[in-house]
N, C-alpha and C positions, 0 to 999 in steps of 0.2 A: 506372467499376465498382471495388466493393470488391477488395482485393488478397487480404484475408483471408478464406478459406473456413470454413464449419461443417460439420459432419458432417451429412450427408443425413439429412433426417428419416425414420422409420419410419413408412411406409404402414399399417401395422397397427395402431401407437398411433394415427395421426390416426383411423382409422375407430373405434376405439373410444372417441373423447373424450367423448362425451356419456354413456357409462357410468362413464368414469373421474371424469367429475365428479360424477355423482349418488354414487358410492362415496364421495368425498371429503367431499362434504356430510354424510354420514351420521357422518364422524369430526369435522370442525370445522363446528359447526352455525353457523347465525345469518348474520352479514356475512363469514365467515372463508374463504370460497371465493368468488373474482371468477373469472368467465368471460365475461363481456360485453366485446366487443372495446374498446369505447371505453373502460370502466372500468380495462382492462387496460394501456392507453396510457402511464401513467406507469413501467410496469415495464418498457417496451419495450427500454431501454438504461440503462446506468451511466455513469459520468464520462468514459468512452470514447464521446462521443457520436456519432462518425462511423459507428457499427454500430447497427443498430434492428433488433429482430426481437420479435414478439408470442410470449409464452410459450403452451402448451398451456391452462396456467390457473395462478392464483396463488393460492397457500393461505398464510394467517396464522394459524398456530396460536398458542393461549394458554399452553398446559400440557407439561410433558414427554411427558405420557402422550399428548397429540395429535401431537405430533413423532414419538414412537416409532411410533404407528399409522401415520401417513401414510408414514414411510420402510419399514416392514415391508410396507406395502399396494404401495408402489411396486417393492418387492424381489419380492414374490410374483408381480407382473404385469409385470416386467421395463418398468417406466416410468422414464426418466430424471428425475432431479433437480437443479435448480440451487439451492443455498443462496444468500441474500442477507440482506444487513445494510442499511445506508442507501443503499446504491447509488453511493458516492462513488468506487467502484474506477477508475483512470485506466488500467487494463491491460485492460479488457473481461473481468474475473473474473467478474462478476456478468451477463454477457450472457444472455439467455435463449435456450432451446432451443425451436424450433417444436413439438418432441414431447416436450417435458419440463414437468415441475412447476416453478414457481418458487415456492421455499419462503421466503416472507419471514420474518426474526425479529424484525421490530419492535415485536410486541406484547410481546416479553421486555424490559420497559423499567424495570424497577424494582430498586433498589438493595436488597439483601436484608438485609446487614449490616456495619456499619462498627465494626472492631474495632481500636483505636487501641494498645490494648497490645500487640497483635502485629503493628501497623503493616499491617494487611491489612484489604481491602475486598472482599465478597462481592457480586456483581452479574449481573444477566442480560445477556445479549449485545447487546441492544439499546439499552442506556444509551450515551450519547454519551461520547467519550473527555473531554472537557471536564467533563460532567456527574459524573465521579467525585472530579475536584479541586473542584469546586463543593461537594461533599457534605462534604468535610472541612477545606475551607480556613479556616473560622471556627475550627479547633482548631489551626491552623498547619502542616496537612500537605497535600500535593499529591501527584497522580500524574505522573511524570517524562515518560514519552514524550508529545509533542505534536506531531502532526501538524498542518499548516497548515489541514487540514478539520475541527479538534478540536471545533468547535462543532456540525458535522453528522456527522461519521464515527462509526461504533458500535463498542463495545471487541470485540464479535465479529468485527466485519470488520478491525480491528485485528489480532486473532490470525490471521486468514486470510492476511494479507498481511505479518506481521511489520512492521508500520508503525513509523516511527522519529519524526523530529521534531528541531527547533532543538536541543533539549537532550539528544539521544542520543549525543552525542560524549561525554560525562561519565558521563550515567547509562544508558547502554543503550537496546536496541530494546525492543519488546514482550516478547520470549521473556526478556529479563533483568528483567524486572519481574512477570512471570507466576509465580503460586504453585499454582494449582489448576484443573482443568477438570472439568465434568461433560459428557460429549459421548454423541451417540447414533449408533450405527451404521447402516448402510442398511438392514440385517436387523432393526432395531428395538431392540436391545440398549442398553441405556443403562449408561456406564462412567464411573467416577472415578478422575482422577488427581490426584496431589498433594494439596495442603491447603494449611494456614497454616505448615506447616512450611517451610524455608529449602531442604531438600535432598530431591532427587526419589528416591524409592524404585526399585530394580530398572532396568529400562531407561528411559531419559529421553524417554517416550512425549509427554511436554508439548512437548518441543523438537522432535519430529518433527512434530506437529500444529501448531505454529505456523509459519505460512509455508506450509501445505498448499493453500491457495487451494480449500477446499471440495471437495477432492478426496477426502479420507479420511472425513470425519465431519462431523456438525453439533454445534456449540457450543450448548449449553443453559445453563450457569452458569459464571461467571469469578470466580477468586478472585486479586487483585492485590496488589502491596504498594505502600504509600504511604509517601512520605518526609518528614521535618520540613523545613519551609522554611529555608532558608539563612538564617544571622544577617545577611548583607550579600550585596547582588547589586548589580553595576554594569556597565555596557554603555558600551562605546566605538565609535563610529564611526570609521571609518578611510578616508580616500579616498587613491586612486593615479590616477597617470596613465595607467596601463595595466593590463589584466587580468593581463598575465604578471607584472608586479611584486607584484600584489596575490596569485597564486599561490605565489611564491616566499616572502613574508611567511608564508604558512599553513606551508608545510613548514618554516619555520625555528622558529616558535611551539610547534609539535609536536616538533620536534629538539630544544628546549631544555628539555624534560621538562615544558612548560606544559601542563594540560589544561584548557580553558575549560568552562564550564558550556555555551556553545554558542558556535559560531563561523560565521558566514553570509558569503555573497560573492554580490554582484551586479553585473552590467554595466551599462553606460550605458543601454540600453534600458530594462532592468528598474528601474532606479535613477528615470528620469523618468517611467515609466508609474506607480511606485508614490509618488513626490512628489505627482503630479498628482492621484491619486486618494484619498491618505490626508493629506497636507501634515505630513509627520512631521519636515520641518526639513531633509531629505536635502540634501546640497552638489550642486549641478547641474555643477559645471565639473570633475568628475572621471569618469574612465572606468569606475572599479572602487570601489565600497564595501564594506567588510567591517566587520560587527557581531562584536564579541568581547565576551562576556558573562563576567567572573569572579565567582565566588560563594564563601562561606564567612567565617571569621572577617574583621571589618574589617581588621585590621593585614595579614593575608594578601593580602587583596584589593588593598589600597592597594600593596603590594609587586610584585605581579604586574600590575598596569595599568602602572607604572614601567616594568617588564621587558616588556611587550608594547609600549610607546610607543617604546622603544629600538630594538627589532627592526624595527617599522615603519618609523622614521626610517630606519634601515640600508638598508631596502629601496625607498625612495624614495617614502614617503608624503606627501602634498602637504597632507592635511586631518587633525585629529584633534579630537573633542570627546567628553569623558567626562560620562555621566548624572551629575546633581547631586542627583535625587530617584528615587522610585518610578514617579512619574507621568512623568517624562521617560524612565526606562527602558524603560517600557510603551509609550511612542511610537515610541521607535526600533525595537521589535519589530512594532508595528502596521503599518508600512510593509512589512516582510519578510513579516509573515504574510498581507498582502493583495496581494502580488506576483502572483499567479495572476489572481484577478478584475481586478486593474489592468491585467494585459497582455490581458485580455479586452475593454477599452474600447478599445482600439488596434489591434485585429485582428479580422473578422469570425469566424475560428476560430484555435484553435492546438492543436497536439499536446504534451503534457506529458511528454516523456520522463524515464528513470529509468534511470542507470547508474552504477557505482561505480568508482573508478580509486584507484592508489596517491597519496597526496597527493603525492610528489614528481613526479609527471606531469602536475598541474595545468597549469603554463605551455605544455607541450607540446601537450596536449588543447586548451585554449582556442584556440592558434594555429591548429591544424588544424581546429578546429569552425569558425572564420572563414572558413579556404579551403573547407568543405564549404557554408558558407552561400553563398559566390560560384558554386561549382561547380551549386548546386540552384536558385539565383535566389531563396532565401526568405530573410527575415529570422529570426534567432534572438535570444532574450532571454535569458539565462544566469541563474539562481538556483542556488547550492551550499547542501548542507551541507557547507562548506568543510572542516571539521575532520576529519570521516570521509571525504573523497573521493567523497561521495553527489551527482552531478549532476542536474540538473533544467532541461534547456534547455527553452526553449518555442518550438516552431517556428510561426511566423505564416504562415498561408494562407487562401485565401478558397474554401469549399467550392464556391461558385455559378461559379469559374471552371473550365472543364474543365481536368483533369490537375492542379490545384494539390493536391488530397488526395494523388495517388500519388506527387506529387515530395514532399510532405512526409514521406509514409510511407518513402520511399527516402532521404530526409534522415536521417530518424531510425535506420533501420537502420543507415546508415554509422557517426552517432555511437555506436551500440552496438558495432558491430565494432571502432571505434576504442578503445572502453573495454576490450573483450577484448584487444586487440593490445598496450596498453600493460601488461597485468598485471591488469586488472579484472574486473569482473562485468556480465552483462546487466542485473541489477536491484538494487537496494539495498533499497527498502520498498515500491513500488506492485506487487510481483509479477511473474509472466510474463503469466498469462491467456491472450487471445489474441494481444495486440500483439505479445509477444516470442516466442511459440510456436515460429514458423517459424524463429527464430534460436538455438534452442537447440544445433543441430549447430555453430554457431561456437564453441562453449564446450566442449559435452560430445561424447565419442566415442560411437558406437553402442552401444557395451558401456555406458557410463556410463548412457545414457538407459534401457537396459534394465534395469538394476539397480534404478532409480528406481521405473521401472513395477512392479516386482517387489513393491515397498513397499505400491504401491497394490493390486495384486492380493490381497495380504493382508488388506487392509481392505474392498476392494470389488470382489471377482472377477467381477463382471457387469459393471463399468464403468459403473456408473448415475449416479455421483455427478459432476456437473460435467463430463461428457464433452466434447472440444474444446477444452480448456484445457491450458496448459503442455507437453503433448507433441505435437511435430509428425508423428509417426507413431504410429497405433494399434495396439498388439500386442496379439492377445488373449494371455490370460492362460495359455493352453495351451501356446503358442508360447514363454512365458516359463518352463515347467515347473513353473507354479504351478497347474494345473488338471486334474483327472482327466479322462482320454479314455476312453469307454467303447465298445469295437469298434468304434475308429478314427472314432468320431463326435465332432466338436467340438459343444459346446453354443453356442447364437446364433451360427451361422455367417453370420447376416445382419448382424453386427455392422459397420459401416462402416470403411473405411480412409480417411484424409485427410491 
């Protein structure tokens, strides 16, 4: 049995399904409304594939006006909406609701403007992360945030989860590379935030929207900053006899004032899987492998490589290889980028966790994670954005074996509790979704959570946008003091608690 519960569907909405579908077809004509059970199957889950549920109906708008009309219709008729990008969310952020419209934004798939003078690209939210770099790379530019799923994940989804990637250590997460947004509220109102200028005017609502997981608004246009490709970029593969020694090396590199373009760490299980899959030339006689990339002027890169090598040797490194060409550098990264699918070849199923810790706590966390692996009887392959302490433990299990999914989820919950215990947080870039929703009290007090929900009430007083995600207990907006109560009667008294 799945341990994570979703809100009970509204029977009233389910009874009105035929009318809702017919009404939506008047707004989005042609093939833009999918209501057949078989045709909706591709939308029943996201990348948290342990959980599946068909939506009420799938709608694929093509214009901002259609998005506005669909949302206004849902607002007027009290119908829930789950916004969805490419469906690569690993936290269940795009998991459908049985009584909700699944609003897919993947027909918004065009780059609208490339403005290299202002180092900006204006794009629709369905464009892939890698698609932005592809559009500007011939001119020597690129988009810095690069999650491992960048070939598939959408920029709109990146905004919803505040995605990062291997180069986020030096160049920041999505929020640090975002300049402007066009959003549609649940009421159908269209709002613009920011632009091509670097500083946000008034309240920084873009920062609020980034990482809001579809609970506040639907993104219909994005303006991002693009960067000029560095003069030189070289990567070093550094092997260690133990993960603990590698963890100490990470902390010392940052402590020395060196900020690599990227610094990743894989343990033995992940190394072996990635090498078998990609054949990147990884050493197989080490228990931990770091990829450290330095970029900038050639003289600076050469000097930093010497300093990093010395720090690695001091911390017991047993292997060092520096890329001698752009092709070799890309090969080093190819293994890391393919680590998740590589692990999928050695296990029927896995849960990809996502927590963040202080860098200095890496050795302790790695040791305790191994103890948790023995406690729960499941293997774990570790892949880290080591430079910023963002962990991605891959818990291996077989869903066909009774109890293994529950054991994997319990193992994952213990890892996240460990992250909080050492001064970290529940998520780095995958979001809360449903996966971490019930763990939010581990990090936040009840008052903290209520204050966060007041923000949602300001945008979505009826709680129609992506309900069931992020917050472990649903509070009516009236209870939080942000809704008018007339003659003692609360609106929507049937809103479920879960």
